[in-house]
N, C-alpha and C positions, 0 to 999 in steps of 0.2 A: 832657730828652734829645732832644727833637725839634728844638731849635736846632741840634744837631750836624749832622743830615742836611741842614738848610737851608744851613748854611755850606758843606758839601761840595758841594751842588748849585750854589751860587753860584760856587764855584771852577771848576765845570765848565760854566758857562753858555755858554762859547764853543763847546764840543763840542755842546751841545744845540742851539745856534743853527744850526750847520752841518748837523745832522741834520734840523732842521725845514726848512731851505732845500732840502735834497736831496729831501725828501718833496714839498715844494711844487712843485719842478721836475718831478717825475714826474707830479704831478696836472695841471700846466699843459698837458701834452701830451695829456691825455684829455678826454673830454666828461663833464660833470656832468649829473645828472638835472634835469629842469625843477623849479623851486621849487614847493613845495606852496602851497596857497591858505591858508585860515584854519585848517586842521587842525593840531593840535599833534602832532608826531611823537615817538614814544617814544625814549628815550635808547638809544644803542648799548651802554650799560653796564648796562642794567636788564633783568632777566628778566621776561617777561610772567607775571603771576600771575592765577589765578582761584580762586574759593572751592570749585569742584567739580572740581578737577583730579585728585583721587583719588591713587592711588599712583604715577602715571606722568606726571610733568611732561615737557614736550617740549623745554624749553630749559635751558641751563646757562651759568653764567659761569665756572665753574672750568675747563672744558675748554679755553678759549681766551683768557680774560680779557676777552672781550666777549660780549654776548648772542648765542648761537649755538644753532641747533637741533641736538639731540644726533645726529639721523640724518645730519647733514651732516659730522660730524667723522670723520677717518680713523683713529680709535681708539675705545676703549670708555670710556664714562662711565656709572656707575650712580648713581641718585638714590633715596634713601629719604626720604619726606615725614613731616611731623608727624602727618598722618592715619594713616599706617602705624604709627607709634609708639603712638598712642592706641588704635587698634583691637586691637593685640596686647599692650597693657599693659606697654610698655617704659618704666619710670619712670626708669631711669638707663642709660647706655651703658657696657657692660662686655663681657667676652668671651662673653656670651650672645648678642651680635649677630653671628650667623653666616649671615644671610639672603642675603648677596651672595656669589656664587661667587668663590673664591680670596681671600676677605677674612675674617680671623679675628684673635683675640688682642687686640681693642681693650681698652685699660685707661685708668683715670682719670688716670694719669700722663703720657699722651701717646703710648704705644706702640701698635703694631698690626702685623699681618703681612698683606702683600698680594702676591699672585703670587710667593710663595716667598721674599720678602725681608722683613726686619724694619725698622721705623722707630721713632725715639724721640721724634718730635714730629708735630704736625698743623698745620692751618691753621684760623683762625677769620676768616671774611669776607676770606680771601686773605692774612691776616697770620699770622706765626709764632705758634704756641700750644703750650704745654706741657700739653695736656689740660685737666683741671679745669673741667668743665662739667656742667650738668644738662640734662634734656630739656625743661624748662619754657619756655625761651626760644629753642629751636632750631626753625627753620622746616623745614629739610631738611639732609640729609647728602649731599654730592656726593663721589663717589669717582672720581678720574681715574686710569686704570690705565696702568702702564708708565712708561718714562723720559720720556714726554711731559710729565709733571709738572714737568720742568726749566724750563718757561716761568716758574716762580716762583723759580728759583734752585736751591740745593742740595736734593736730594731723594733718597729711597730709590728704587732702580731699579724697585721694584714699583709705585710710584705714590704718590699723596697723597690724604689725606682733608681736605675743607674743610667745616667746620660753618658753615652760613648762618643768621644771626640772623633772628628774626622782625621784620617791617617794620610800621610804622604803617599803618593802613587808613583810608580816607576814610569808611567806613560805621561809625557808632558801635556798639560792642559791649562788654559787660561780662559776665564769667562767673566763677563760683566752682566749683571742682571739688574733690571729696573722694574719696580712695581709702583703702580699708581692706581688710586681708586677712591671709593667713598670713605667717609669719616676722615677726610684729609690725609689719607694714607699715602705716604711716600717712602720708598725704600730703595737703597742702592747697595748692591753687594758685589764685591770683587773676590774672586778666588783664583789662585794660581798654585799649581802643583806640578811635580815632575822630578826627574833626576837632577841632582846638584853637581856631584862629581863622582868619579870612580878612580880608585887607585889599588895598589896591591893590598891595601888595608881594608878594601871592601867598597860597597856602594852606598852612597848617601842620597836620600831624597828629601824633598821639602814640601810643605804646604803653607800657604798664607791666605787668610781670609780677613776681610774688613767689611763692615756693614754699618750703615746709618739708617735708622728707621724712625718714623714719627707718625702719629695718628691723633685724631681728635675723638671726642665722645659726644653723646647727646646732651650732656651737661655743659653749660657755658663755662669757659675758662679751663676746662679739663683737657689736658694734652699729655701724651707720653712721647719721650724722645729717647731712643736707645743708641748707644755706641758699642759696637762689638768688634774686637780685634783678637786675632788668634794666629799663632805661628808655631810650627812643629817641624822637627827634623827626625828622620829615622835613618839608622845606619845598620847595614847588614854586613857582618864580618865574614871573612872567608870560611871560618869554621862553623858558620850557620847561626851564630849568636846574634842577638839584635839589641840595639840601643835606641831608645826613643826619648825625646825631650820636647816639652811643649810649654808655651807661655800664653796666658789669656788675660784680656782686660775687658771688663763689662761695666757700663754705666747706664743707669736708667734715671732720667729726670722726669718726675711725674708732677706736673703743675696742677694744683687744685684737684686732688684725687676725687674719684667718684664716691658718692655716699649712698648708703642703703636706704630703702624705703622704710619709713618709721612705722611703729606699731599704732594701731587704732583701737581705742577702748570705747565701747558703747556704755554710757552711764544710765541709760534707760529712763532719763528724766526724773530720777529719784535722788533724794538727798543722801541716801545710804549707799555705801559701796559694796554691800553684800550681793547685789544683783548685777554688778558690772561684768561685762563680757568682752573679751578680746575677739574682735571680729575680722581682723586681717591687717593689711598694710596699705599705706597711702602711696599707691603705685605712681600716681601722677606727680606727687611731690618729689619722687626719685629722679624726675627729669630736670630738677632745679638744683644747682650747686649751692650748698650751704656755706662754703668756705670763702669763695670769692678769689680775687686776684692775688691776695697776700697769703698764699698757702702752698705747701710743697710736701712731697714724700719721695725721697730719692734713695737709691740703692746702688752700691758699687762693689766691684770685686776685681782682684788681680791675683794671679797665682801661677805657680810653676809645678810641673809634674815630670818626673823622670822614671824610666823603666829600663831594666836590663834583664834579658832572659837568655838562657843557654842550655842546650842539650849536652850534658856532660858525657853521656854515654848512651848506649841503647836502653839503659834502665833509668838513669838519673837525669832529671831536668831541674833547673833552678830559676827562680825569678826574684828580683829585688826591685822595689818601687818606693819612691819618696815623693812627698807632696808638701808644698808650703803655700799658704794663702793669706790674704788680708781682705776683709770684707767690712763694709760699713753701711749704716743707714742713718740718714738725718732727715728730720721732718719738722714742720712748723705749722701750727694752726690747722691740723687735720683731725683734731679732737672735738671740734665744735659743730658736729653734725646735727641733723634733725632729731628733735625729741618726740616722745610719744604724743599722740593726738587724742583728745577726748571729744566725743560727739554725744548729742542728746543730753546736755548738762541739765542739772536741776532747774537752773534759771534759763529759760528759752532764749533770752537775749544775749547770753554769754557767747562771745565769738569763738569760732574754731581757730585754734592757734597751734603752732609748734615752736617750742623754745629751744634754741641752740645752746651749746656749752657756754658756761659762764666765763671761763678764762682760757685763752689760747695757750698752748704749751709748746715747748721746743725740746726734742729728744735727739740725742746723739748716741748711737750704738756702734762701737768700734770692736771688731772681732778679728782675731788672727789665730793661726794655728798651723799644724802640719801633721804629717804622719809618715810611717814607714811600714811596708809590708814585705815580708820575706816568705817565699813559698818554695818548698822542696817536694818534688814529685818523684815517686818511683813507679815505673810502668814495667811489669814483668809477668811471666807466665809460670804456672806450676802444673803438676800432674800430667807430665808429658804434653804440655802446651794445651791442655784441655780447659784450664781455668786462667782467665786473664785478670790481672790485678792492677789497680791504680791506688796507690797510697799517697795521700797528700798531708803534709805537715806545714803549718804556717805560724808565723809570729807577726803580730800586729801591734802598732803603737799609734795612738792618736792623742794630740794635745790641743786643747781649745782654751782660748782666753777671751774675756769680754769685759769691756768697760762701758757703762751705760748711764751717763748723767742725764737727768731729765729736769727741766725747769719750767715753771709757769711764767707767763709774760711779766706779771707784777702782782703785788698784793691787792686785795679786794678794794682798798680805798684809793688805789691809783686812779687819777682822772681818766685815763684811757679805758680802764676796766669799768669805772662807773658809767662812762658814756656808752660803752658797749652794752652793758646790762640794761640800759634804757631802751635799746633798739633790737636786741637779739631775738625777741619773740616776734614771729611773723604771723599776720592774720591771713586766713585761708578762706576760699569759698567752699561750697558744699562738695565740690569735686577735688578738694585738696590742692588747689592751685593758689599761689599768692595773689592777694587782691591789689598789691602795689609792688613797685620795684623793691628788691631785696637789699637792705643795707648790710654791708660787710665790715668786718674789723679792718680799720683803715691803715694799719701800720705793720711793718715787718718787725721782727724781734729786735729789741734794743738792749744791749748789755749794760749792766750796772744797776738795773732795777728789778731783775728777775728774782724769783723765789725757788730755791732748789727743792725738788720733790723726790729725787732718787739719785743716789751716787753709790754704785756698787762695782766691785771688781770680782770677777768670777773666773775660776780656772778648773777645768775638768780634764783629767789625764787618764787614758785607758790603755792598759797593757794586757794583751791576751794572746791566745793561740788556739788553733784548731787542728785536730787530727781526724782525718776522714778516709775511709777505705771503700773502694768500689770493686766488686768482683763480678765477672761475667762467666756464668756456668751454662752447661747444657748447650754447648756450641753457640753461646751468645744469646740464647733465648731468655735466660733468667739473669737479670742484673740486680745486684743487691748493693745497698748503700748503708753505711753505718759510721757514725762519727760523734764527736763531742767537742764542745768549745768551752774554754775557761777564760774569764775576764776579771780583771781587777780595776775598779774605777775609784780614783782619788779626787775628792773635791777640796779646794782651798779657796775659800770665798771670804770677802769682806763687805760689810755694809756700813757706810759712814753716816747714815741718817736714821736707820731703824734701830730701835731698842730691842735686843734679843736677850731673853732670859739667860743669865750666866755669862754674858759677854758684854764688854764695853764697846761703844761705837768704834768701828775700825778694826776690832780684834779679828784675828784669823780664825775662821770656822773650818775645821777639818773633819772629813768623814771618808771612810773607805768602805766600799761594798764589793762583794765578789759574787760571781755567778758561774755555775757549771751547767751547761745545757746540752742534752743529747739530740741526735737526729737519726732516724731509721727509715729506710725506704726500700721498696721492691718494684721492679718493672719486668713483667713477664709477657713474652710474645705467645699469645694463644694460637695465632695463625700467622702466616707470613705478613698479613696486612692488619692485624689487630693485636693491641697490647692492653693489658690491664695493669694499673699501677696503684700503689698505696704508700702513704708516708705519714710518719709521726714525728713531730719536732716540737721543741720547746724554745722559748726566747725570753729575753728580759729587756726592759727599757728604763732608762733614767734620762730626764731632760738635762742637756748639757748646760742650760741656762737657769736651772733651778735656783731660786732666791736663797741667799745665806740663811734667812730665818727658816726656810723649809728644810734645808740640809741640817740645820741645828736641832730639829725636832727629834726627840727620843724615838719616835715611831717611824722615822724616815726609813724607807726601804724601796727597792725598785719594783716597778710593775713587772709581773711575770705572765707568761701565757703558754698554753699548750694547744696544739691543733692537729687535726687530721685532714689529709687530702687523699682523694681516691677517685678513680674514674677509668676512662678508656682513651687510648690514642690509636688512631688507625688511618687507613687510606683505602680508597676505592678507585675504580676505573684506571687501573695501571698507574697508580700513585698520582693521578691528576687531581684527585680530591683528598685532602688531608683534613683530619678533624680531631678535636679533643673534647670530650664530655666529662666534666668533673664535678665533684661535690666537696664541700668543706665544712668543718665544724671546729670552732675555736672558743676557748674560754680565757678571758683576761682577768687577772687578779690584782689586788692592791691598787685599785683605782682610787684617786682622792675623792672622798665624799664627806658629808656632814653627819656627825653622830651627836647624840644627846648624852651628856656625861654629868653625873652627880658630883658637885664640888663644894665642900669636901664630902667624902663618902659618909652617908648617914645624916647629912644636914637637910635633905629634902630640897636643896637648891640645885636646879638643873640648868646647865649652859650647853650651848652648841660648840663643837670643836671639829676641826678638820683632821681627818685620819685617812690613811691609805689602806682601807680594808673593803673597798667596794668591788663589785664583780660585774663583768659584761659578757654576754653570750652572743655569738654570731653563728648563724647557719646559712647555707646557700648553695647554689649550683651555677655552673657556667658552661657555655658551649662556644667553641671557636672552630671555624671552618674556612678553608681556602680551596677554591676550585678553579683549575685551569681548564675551562670548558673547551677551548680550542687554542691554537697557537696565537689567536688574535683576541680572544675574549676571556676575561678573568673575573671571578666573583669571590666574595668572602663576607664573613660576618663574625661578630663577637657580641656575646650577650651574657649578662649575669643578673641573678636575683639574690638579694642580701636581706636577711632578717636579723637586725642588730638591736638588741634590747639590753636594759640593765636588769640584772638579777639581784643586785644589792646596791642601792643608791644611798645607803646610810640610814640610821634609825631616825634622823630628823625629818625625813621625807618618805615615809613608808609606802605611800601610794604611787611613787615614781617607779616602783618595781614593775617590770613588764612593758614599760613605755619605750618608744623608739628613741634612738640616739640622734641628737641634733646633727643636721648637715649630712646625714648618710642617706643617699638615694637608694630606695629599695630595689630598683631595677634600672639598668641602663645598657646601652650597647649601640651597635652600628652595623650597617651592611653596605657593601660597595659593589659596583660593576664597572669594569674598565675594558675599553675597546682600544687596542693598539696593534694595528696591522703592520707586519714587517715587510710586506711586498704588495704589489698591485697599485691601483690608482690612488689609494688612500695611504700609501706609505708615507710615514712622517707625521701622520695625524693620530692623535689619541684623545679619548674622551673618558671621563670618569664621573659616575653618578653615585652619590653617597647619601645615606639617610642616618641620622643619629637620633637616639631617643633617651630621655632621662625621665624617670618616674616622679610622681608627686613626692616631695621631699620635706621631712620635718625640719622646722627652722628654729625651734626653741628648746631650751633645756627641759627635761622631763618633770621638773618641779616648778616651772615658770607659771606664775599666777596663783599658786597655792599658798594659803596662809594657815598656819597650824597654831594650836595652843598646846602647852605642855601641862599634863595632868599628874596626878599622884603616880609615883613610880617611874616618872619620866615618859609616860605613855603620850604619844603625840596624836592629836585629833584635828582633823581638817575643819576649820571654821568657815572658810569661804574660798572660792576659786573663780578666776576669770577665764579659766580654760585656755590660758595662753599656751600651755604646753602642747595643745593639740593643733596649733597652727602649722600650715604647710604652704609651700609654693606649688603651683600646679605642674603637671607633667608637660613636657614639650617635645615635639617631634619636628626635626628640621631636615630640609632637603637641600643638598648642595651639589653644584655642577662645576666641572672644570674641563676645559678643552685646550689642547696644545697642537701647534703645527710646527714642525722642525724641517729645515732643509739645509743642505750642505753645498758649498761652492769651493772654488779653489782658494779663496781668500778668507772664508769664515764659515763657521757653523752658527745658524741663527734659529731662534725659537720665538714665536709669539703665542700668547696664551691669554685666556680670560677665565676668571672664576666668579661664579654667582653663589653667594652664601645666603642661607635662609630664603630660598626662592619663594616660599609661600608667605613670607613676610609675617611670621609669627611674632607677636608682641607679648612678652611674658617676663616674670621676675625669675632670676636665677636663684640657686640655693643660698647664695650669700645676700639675697634681696637686692642685688643690683639690677638695673634694667638690662634686658637683653639687647643684642644688636639686631636692628631691623635688616630688611633686604639690602644687600650691598653688592657692588660689582667692582672687581679688581682686575687690572690689566698687567701683563708681564711681557717684557721683551728681554731676551738674552742673546748676547753675541759672544762667540768664543773662537779660539784658534782652530783652523781646519785640521782634519785628520791628516797625518802624514801618509803620503803615498809610499807603498812598498816597492 
């Protein structure tokens, strides 16, 4: 599929040439710095790395697409390093990762919540990624906040997450790590890196990682098994240019996936439903698996990424990257979860029950695609070297394809389905625990009797580019940023089962949309240790997997957003304490909502329709700080408060305006303290104590439980409500501890460690209504090759 973007780029070579000539003309009027002597200069596209950087790297690529100091950016970028993941025993990235303010809900399928908005995909090394990763080959996680992430194209207005892969190192190192602990946790990780060979053509280094990981859950039958493999080569040519290529394979087998706690409705003992009230969730029932042994939810990924960058001169640098991937998801019988529960029924003798889904289904989602990124950077000075400039021009291409057949087990009159419907309702006691053994659907999927429920082919192709200029004035005290990005998105979809007005089944549904989005920012150094920054940016978003029927709608259009970031970045105590205090304000438009429409006009007949004309407003603030108290003691914190509401939820549900957005935690954050002496009797020992907090989180849509009547003129009046929309899960504060001891000998470097998670044994429901993990202990042993003596 990478041939396709190359053909597209070839057709646009004339435009690219004009752009390059324009940039060259701008540089020709400036002065370039004097050429360096024999020193090899670092690439403009490579982040400086060091083995002892700790939790707080100072540079990022995600924030601007070139290596930039985080403190210089006019917005907020957070970075979590592999050392942080290891110290706190984070073996996989899920919604337990709430350590960064305003960032929650991370999941293996690619979703996350950031600054009050949800997203359905992430980035891996700057390329589109549908989640599906383990922690064994991730060097760091970079989180760019706000619509500034639009430098990569379509994005959530809250920002974007970029997982950065581990890089080969020039120093040889091999290590084997073993993890063992509660919840049946077992993990084996092998990592080997170092120089591969050296010749007159340059130096080549490699890295190989392999990891197997498995764990159980509180629900019977539930288990995860991950396989993670990664290999990468990097080559540095004598002229200073760099080539990098990596391959990755990931497979997660999830047996009998966890199920959320079901809704509980209090019927008040009356025969009318006008006084029914949603009172919460059956937390105890969440400890029982509704699916049983014949259930699965699996995800896989394989991909290749290549990158070449070269400093052409003291002014010009270029980078070209390409990516190809294949991803799939296949599941069976994970749609028959617990149903809502009624208590205090009109007839007191009616038992408390929960009914599971009527028909198990099997879904296959096959996705593949690729992309190309070309970056051209000019770094130059003007005005007698008083003003420093960086001008970046990019071309980006991304292609996505999806095939997603879904089938139910069989028709309703199938004997297996008839037998299942006779036992799928489970009787419960007053504490929402089953009164007897739970019967499960007894069979795996059997071909030949299934009923197709969805067959679609979806393709989304994005071609775009960015021009962005950065200037440093007043001896570097004032940094200004300005740019714009243009994208063209083409949909070519087919639906083989759904009737779409104006199309026959299987017909090609085509749609093209375009977007031009600016970004502006300033970063001003008030004092040597204090900066003030401000930023305005716009973004757009369309779902790559939008259904053909959705794309065919006349009103189809992308979501758009605009946002402001502002605040202070600074340092104290001779740069030992660094901090960022920021605020943000964002508006999201064209959200899909339900409107009331008169059809035909003048008939007095009103129907509800889906339209993209809703609005969402988000405001909030954040603080991040890292403090090197001494050479042995480190501390840090990250905290965010988010107020995310709907300002237009459609004319069908007028009372939803002003209500909270589901799944968005209004506050979250963390703090840590690390002790790591480099000398003395405790040399080799380290301990880290961390606390995480996530606030009370809304769990339902803002119209959930509301029933309306449509009156004259289409006016909607609330007739009853169960107040389901106001349900939440409570806040949770967790305490976690990690300890390590490392020692070196002539034959090996060794480390033993222990992690205690949820020390206070908090028992709670997470924002997705899954049970939390109770207190757990995990042990680590690592053995590696010894340091070479000089």
